[in-house]
C-alpha positions as CSV (number, residue, x, y, z in Angstrom):
1,M,50.3,58.8,-39.1
2,S,49.8,58.1,-42.8
3,G,52.5,56.7,-45.1
4,A,52.8,60.0,-46.9
5,K,53.4,62.0,-43.7
6,L,55.9,59.3,-42.5
7,L,57.8,59.6,-45.8
8,I,58.1,63.4,-45.3
9,V,59.4,62.9,-41.7
10,A,61.8,60.2,-42.9
11,A,63.1,62.3,-45.7
12,F,63.7,65.2,-43.2
13,V,65.5,62.9,-40.8
14,V,67.6,61.4,-43.5
15,G,68.6,64.8,-44.7
16,L,69.6,65.8,-41.2
17,A,71.6,62.6,-40.7
18,L,73.5,63.1,-44.0
19,S,74.3,66.7,-43.3
20,N,75.3,66.3,-39.6
21,Q,76.6,62.7,-39.4
22,I,75.3,62.3,-35.8
23,R,75.2,58.6,-34.9
24,P,71.8,58.6,-33.1
25,L,70.3,60.6,-35.9
26,N,71.8,58.1,-38.4
27,I,70.3,55.1,-36.5
28,L,66.9,56.9,-36.5
29,A,67.1,57.6,-40.2
30,Y,67.9,54.0,-41.0
31,S,65.2,52.7,-38.7
32,L,62.6,54.9,-40.3
33,V,63.6,53.8,-43.8
34,A,63.5,50.2,-42.8
35,A,60.1,50.7,-41.2
36,L,58.8,52.3,-44.4
37,V,60.0,49.6,-46.6
38,L,58.7,46.8,-44.3
39,A,55.3,48.5,-44.0
40,R,55.0,49.0,-47.8
41,L,55.9,45.4,-48.5
42,W,53.5,44.2,-45.8
43,S,50.6,46.2,-47.3
44,W,51.4,44.8,-50.7
45,A,51.5,41.3,-49.4
46,S,48.2,41.8,-47.5
47,V,46.2,41.6,-50.7
48,C,48.2,38.8,-52.3
49,G,47.4,35.1,-51.9
50,L,43.7,35.8,-51.4
51,T,40.9,33.9,-53.0
52,M,37.4,35.3,-53.2
53,R,34.3,33.5,-54.4
54,R,30.7,34.7,-54.8
55,H,27.7,32.4,-55.1
56,L,24.3,33.7,-56.2
57,R,21.6,31.4,-55.1
58,Q,19.1,32.5,-57.7
59,P,20.1,34.6,-60.7
60,R,16.5,35.6,-61.5
61,V,14.0,36.9,-58.9
62,Q,10.9,39.1,-59.0
63,V,10.4,42.5,-57.4
64,G,9.6,42.0,-53.7
65,Q,11.6,38.8,-53.5
66,T,14.9,38.4,-51.6
67,V,18.1,37.6,-53.4
68,E,20.7,35.7,-51.4
69,E,24.4,35.9,-52.1
70,R,27.2,34.0,-50.3
71,L,30.7,35.5,-50.3
72,T,33.8,33.6,-49.2
73,V,37.4,35.0,-48.7
74,H,40.2,32.6,-48.2
75,N,43.8,33.3,-47.1
76,D,46.2,31.1,-49.1
77,G,49.3,32.9,-47.7
78,L,51.4,32.5,-44.6
79,L,50.8,35.9,-43.2
80,P,47.7,36.8,-41.1
81,R,45.4,39.4,-42.7
82,L,44.3,42.1,-40.2
83,W,41.5,44.5,-41.0
84,L,41.0,43.3,-44.6
85,Q,38.3,45.5,-46.1
86,V,36.0,44.0,-48.7
87,H,34.4,46.7,-50.8
88,D,31.6,45.6,-53.2
89,H,30.7,47.5,-56.4
90,S,27.3,45.8,-57.1
91,T,24.7,47.8,-58.9
92,L,21.7,46.3,-57.1
93,P,20.1,49.1,-54.9
94,G,20.4,48.3,-51.2
95,H,22.9,45.5,-51.7
96,A,25.7,46.0,-49.3
97,P,27.9,42.9,-48.7
98,G,31.0,44.8,-47.7
99,R,32.8,43.6,-44.6
100,V,36.0,44.1,-42.6
101,V,37.5,40.7,-41.8
102,D,40.5,39.2,-40.1
103,L,42.0,36.1,-41.6
104,A,44.5,33.7,-40.1
105,P,47.0,31.9,-42.4
106,G,45.0,29.4,-44.3
107,G,41.7,30.7,-42.8
108,S,38.5,31.7,-44.5
109,R,35.5,33.9,-43.8
110,T,32.0,33.3,-45.3
111,W,29.0,35.4,-44.9
112,L,25.5,35.5,-46.4
113,V,23.9,38.7,-47.7
114,R,20.1,39.0,-48.2
115,T,18.6,41.9,-50.1
116,V,15.0,42.6,-51.0
117,C,14.7,43.6,-54.6
118,Q,12.8,46.8,-55.0
119,R,13.2,47.6,-58.7
120,R,13.1,45.6,-61.8
121,G,16.1,45.6,-64.1
122,E,19.4,44.0,-64.9
123,Y,22.0,44.2,-62.2
124,F,25.5,43.1,-61.6
125,L,26.8,41.8,-58.3
126,G,30.5,42.7,-58.2
127,P,33.3,43.3,-58.9
128,T,34.9,43.6,-55.5
129,T,37.9,45.5,-54.2
130,L,40.1,44.1,-51.4
131,I,41.9,46.7,-49.3
132,G,44.7,45.6,-47.0
133,A,47.2,47.5,-44.9
134,D,50.3,47.0,-42.7
135,P,49.8,46.3,-39.0
136,V,50.1,50.0,-38.0
137,G,48.2,51.4,-41.0
138,F,50.9,53.4,-42.7
139,F,50.2,52.1,-46.2
140,T,47.2,50.5,-47.9
141,A,47.1,48.3,-51.0
142,R,44.1,47.5,-53.3
143,R,43.3,44.5,-55.4
144,R,40.3,44.2,-57.7
145,V,38.5,40.9,-58.0
146,A,36.6,40.8,-61.2
147,D,34.1,38.1,-60.2
148,V,30.7,39.4,-61.4
149,Q,27.4,37.7,-61.2
150,R,24.4,38.9,-63.4
151,L,21.1,39.3,-61.6
152,L,17.8,39.8,-63.5
153,V,14.9,41.2,-61.4
154,Y,11.5,40.6,-63.0
155,P,8.7,43.2,-62.7
156,A,6.1,42.8,-60.1
157,T,2.8,41.3,-61.1
158,V,-0.7,41.6,-59.5
159,D,-3.6,39.3,-59.6
160,L,-6.0,40.4,-62.4
161,A,-8.4,37.4,-62.2
162,G,-11.3,39.8,-62.5
163,F,-10.1,41.2,-65.9
164,A,-12.3,40.2,-68.8
165,P,-11.0,40.5,-72.3
166,P,-13.2,42.0,-75.0
167,S,-15.8,39.5,-76.3
168,A,-17.5,39.2,-79.6
169,S,-20.6,41.0,-78.3
170,Q,-18.4,44.1,-77.5
171,L,-17.1,44.7,-81.0
172,G,-19.7,47.3,-81.7
173,G,-19.8,49.4,-84.9
174,T,-19.8,47.4,-88.1
175,H,-20.5,43.8,-87.1
176,R,-18.0,41.2,-88.0
177,R,-19.0,37.8,-89.3
178,S,-17.7,35.0,-87.1
179,G,-14.9,33.1,-88.8
180,L,-15.4,29.4,-89.6
181,S,-12.7,28.5,-87.2
182,Q,-11.8,29.4,-83.6
183,T,-15.4,29.8,-82.5
184,T,-17.2,28.1,-79.7
185,P,-20.6,26.3,-80.1
186,H,-22.2,29.0,-77.9
187,A,-24.0,31.8,-79.5
188,A,-23.2,35.2,-78.0
189,E,-25.9,37.3,-79.9
190,V,-28.1,37.4,-82.9
191,R,-27.5,40.0,-85.6
192,E,-28.8,40.8,-89.1
193,Y,-27.7,38.6,-92.0
194,H,-24.9,39.8,-94.2
195,P,-24.1,38.4,-97.7
196,G,-21.7,35.5,-97.2
197,D,-22.8,34.4,-93.8
198,P,-23.2,30.6,-93.6
199,L,-26.9,29.6,-94.0
200,N,-26.6,27.1,-91.2
201,R,-26.2,30.0,-88.8
202,I,-29.6,31.6,-89.6
203,H,-31.7,31.8,-86.4
204,W,-35.1,31.0,-87.7
205,P,-37.3,31.9,-84.6
206,T,-35.7,35.4,-84.5
207,T,-36.0,35.7,-88.3
208,A,-39.7,34.9,-88.1
209,R,-40.3,37.6,-85.4
210,A,-38.1,40.2,-87.2
211,S,-39.4,39.5,-90.7
212,R,-35.8,39.5,-92.0
213,L,-32.9,37.1,-91.9
214,M,-31.0,37.0,-88.6
215,V,-27.9,34.9,-87.9
216,K,-26.2,33.7,-84.7
217,E,-23.0,35.5,-83.7
218,F,-20.8,33.0,-81.8
219,D,-18.4,33.5,-78.9
220,Q,-14.8,33.5,-79.9
221,D,-12.5,30.6,-79.0
222,P,-11.0,31.2,-75.5
223,T,-7.7,29.9,-76.8
224,A,-7.3,32.7,-79.4
225,D,-4.0,34.6,-79.2
226,V,-3.6,37.6,-76.9
227,W,-1.3,40.4,-77.9
228,V,-0.1,43.0,-75.4
229,Y,1.1,46.3,-76.9
230,L,3.1,48.4,-74.4
231,D,3.6,52.0,-75.5
232,L,7.1,53.2,-74.4
233,E,7.4,56.4,-76.4
234,R,9.4,58.6,-74.1
235,K,7.5,61.9,-74.5
236,H,4.3,60.6,-73.1
237,H,5.7,59.1,-69.9
238,Y,5.8,60.9,-66.5
239,G,6.6,60.2,-62.9
240,E,9.6,58.7,-61.2
241,G,10.4,55.3,-59.8
242,D,7.5,53.1,-58.9
243,D,5.1,56.1,-59.2
244,S,5.6,56.5,-63.0
245,T,3.6,55.6,-66.0
246,E,6.5,53.4,-67.1
247,E,6.4,51.2,-64.1
248,Y,2.6,51.0,-64.0
249,G,2.6,50.1,-67.7
250,V,5.2,47.3,-67.2
251,T,3.4,45.9,-64.2
252,I,0.1,45.8,-66.1
253,A,1.7,44.2,-69.1
254,A,3.4,41.5,-67.0
255,S,0.2,40.8,-65.0
256,L,-1.9,40.4,-68.1
257,A,0.7,38.1,-69.6
258,R,0.7,36.0,-66.5
259,L,-3.1,36.0,-66.3
260,F,-3.6,34.6,-69.9
261,L,-0.7,32.3,-69.8
262,D,-2.1,30.7,-66.6
263,Q,-5.2,30.1,-68.6
264,N,-3.2,28.3,-71.2
265,R,-3.7,31.1,-73.7
266,S,-1.1,32.0,-76.3
267,V,0.4,35.5,-75.5
268,G,2.6,37.8,-77.6
269,L,4.3,41.1,-76.6
270,V,5.2,44.3,-78.5
271,A,7.1,46.9,-76.4
272,S,8.0,50.0,-78.3
273,G,11.2,51.2,-76.5
274,A,14.4,52.4,-78.2
275,R,15.2,48.7,-78.6
276,P,11.9,47.3,-79.9
277,G,11.0,44.2,-78.1
278,V,8.7,41.8,-80.0
279,L,7.9,38.3,-78.7
280,P,5.9,36.0,-81.0
281,A,2.8,34.6,-79.4
282,D,3.3,31.4,-77.5
283,R,2.1,29.7,-74.4
284,G,3.4,28.0,-71.3
285,D,5.8,28.7,-68.5
286,R,8.7,29.3,-70.8
287,Q,6.8,32.1,-72.6
288,L,6.1,33.7,-69.3
289,L,9.8,33.8,-68.5
290,K,10.5,35.3,-71.9
291,V,7.9,38.0,-71.3
292,L,9.2,38.8,-67.8
293,E,12.8,38.9,-69.0
294,E,11.8,41.3,-71.8
295,L,9.8,43.5,-69.4
296,A,12.6,43.5,-66.8
297,V,14.8,45.6,-69.0
298,V,12.5,47.8,-71.2
299,R,12.5,51.5,-70.7
300,A,10.3,54.4,-71.8
301,D,13.0,55.6,-74.2
302,G,11.3,55.0,-77.6
303,D,10.6,57.6,-80.3
304,T,8.0,55.7,-82.4
305,P,4.4,56.9,-82.0
306,L,1.9,54.3,-80.9
307,A,-0.1,54.8,-84.1
308,E,2.9,53.7,-86.1
309,I,3.5,50.7,-83.8
310,I,-0.1,49.5,-84.3
311,A,0.1,50.0,-88.1
312,A,3.5,48.2,-88.3
313,E,2.9,45.3,-85.8
314,G,-0.9,44.9,-86.0
315,Y,-0.6,42.2,-88.7
316,R,0.7,39.8,-86.0
317,C,-2.9,39.6,-84.6
318,G,-4.8,37.0,-86.5
319,R,-8.5,36.9,-86.8
320,N,-10.3,36.4,-83.5
321,A,-7.1,37.5,-81.5
322,V,-7.3,39.9,-78.6
323,A,-5.2,43.1,-78.8
324,L,-4.6,45.0,-75.5
325,V,-3.0,48.4,-75.7
326,I,-1.3,50.0,-72.7
327,T,-0.5,53.7,-73.1
328,P,-0.3,57.1,-71.5
329,A,-0.5,58.8,-75.0
330,L,-3.2,61.4,-75.3
331,A,-3.1,61.7,-79.1
332,E,-6.2,60.2,-80.7
333,D,-4.5,59.0,-83.9
334,W,-3.8,55.5,-82.6
335,V,-7.5,55.0,-81.8
336,S,-8.3,54.6,-85.5
337,G,-5.6,52.0,-85.8
338,L,-7.1,50.0,-82.9
339,Q,-10.5,50.4,-84.5
340,Q,-9.2,49.1,-87.8
341,L,-7.9,46.0,-86.0
342,R,-11.3,45.5,-84.6
343,F,-12.9,45.7,-88.1
344,E,-10.4,43.0,-89.2
345,G,-11.7,40.6,-86.6
346,V,-9.4,41.5,-83.7
347,R,-11.0,42.1,-80.3
348,S,-9.4,45.3,-79.0
349,A,-9.3,47.2,-75.7
350,A,-7.3,50.1,-74.4
351,I,-5.7,50.6,-71.0
352,V,-5.1,54.3,-70.6
353,L,-2.6,55.5,-68.0
354,E,-3.9,58.9,-66.8
355,A,-0.7,60.9,-67.2
356,S,-2.0,64.0,-65.5
357,T,-2.0,62.1,-62.2
358,F,1.7,61.2,-62.7
359,G,2.8,64.8,-63.2
360,G,1.7,65.2,-66.8
361,G,-0.2,68.2,-68.1
362,Q,-3.5,67.4,-69.8
363,S,-6.4,65.2,-68.9
364,S,-7.3,62.2,-71.0
365,L,-10.9,63.1,-71.2
366,L,-10.9,63.7,-74.9
367,L,-9.1,60.5,-75.6
368,I,-11.6,58.5,-73.5
369,G,-14.4,60.1,-75.4
370,A,-12.8,59.1,-78.7
371,L,-12.4,55.5,-77.5
372,A,-16.0,55.4,-76.4
373,A,-17.2,56.8,-79.7
374,A,-15.2,54.0,-81.4
375,G,-16.9,51.4,-79.3
376,L,-13.6,50.2,-77.7
377,P,-13.6,48.8,-74.2
378,T,-11.4,51.1,-72.1
379,Y,-9.8,51.1,-68.6
380,L,-8.5,54.2,-67.0
381,V,-5.6,53.8,-64.5
382,K,-4.5,56.7,-62.3
383,R,-1.5,57.0,-59.9
384,G,-2.3,55.2,-56.7
385,D,-5.0,53.0,-58.1
386,H,-5.4,49.5,-56.9
387,L,-4.9,47.7,-60.2
388,P,-7.0,44.5,-59.5
389,E,-9.9,46.8,-58.7
390,V,-9.5,49.1,-61.7
391,L,-8.8,46.3,-64.2
392,R,-11.8,44.3,-63.6
393,G,-14.9,43.6,-65.7
394,D,-15.0,44.1,-69.4
395,G,-13.8,47.7,-69.7
396,R,-17.2,49.1,-70.6
397,H,-17.4,51.0,-67.3
398,I,-14.2,53.0,-66.9
399,G,-12.5,52.5,-63.6
400,T,-11.9,55.6,-61.5
401,G,-9.6,54.1,-58.9
402,G,-8.9,55.4,-55.5
């Protein structure tokens, strides 16, 4: 019988006792009232004098890794705690550390909870509600423990060792003179002389055969900055959960950052969500953590078109830098912005997420054609593609996936 029903019965019995003054009835009424008071006090005391601690082994993990949390409840009081319920309010999907425990006076219970992280994001482990009751379960009492641990789940990354950034020989269109700095001693190609080219780069054997001045075009310095532009304008993104253009884009951005940072390249990030995320180019493990932390919380909730992002943030790419744009946008206006970067000495490439395979409407065929006409290396990623297979080579042959 619940406490509310018992109160109704007690009130009825007390009413009968007061109106009839029958001794057995009076004793029953007093006994019921005493039982109610004792049960209520016991339930209140059942959640007092308790200490709860949470210990998160690792506050930062990556998708696919296991997070371990240790919880301890200690009874500081003199009463035993029977059927104490521990209800957890963590936001991490699949994390269920709730328990029902019995605690002797001065006793403790500790348990370990392991949860595989399935989705990137910022999560909170806790708070916790302790629910106690009297021995017969007439009344319950609740106590909220506001011990909260923050957990950051980094996005998944894949091995893109086969990915080749655009090289000097892929610039196409109007040829760019190699800068005096950030070039290697290895010639990538020979092209026609342009006014202002250094005379010491004239390739005399080719000049003699062609009967006009020809100069050597050098490979770019492999340590030049790499900038990753992740388009998060909401209206272009489709799909849900892991099968969404948002998650594919974030995974590709994180994987590219890891690839180039492992090569000791300097990597920068521009993510165009509602809260624009811009990380200046830097190198090293610390930069990788910054990139993963930023990508862990970004969402496809932006309103700024990709063309405006490239126009506003393209200045961050110095000469000889590499700009990699990841987008599901079908509008062709951003292609000219990327082409302009190329004309300014920035090696550019596009990674197009085929939105039609994620539930979007139109095909990206016209966009792919515009990118090909602009001479920009392009990768096409569809839902279900094996990313290491699609993002391999130099982007001149568009991947079709599986």
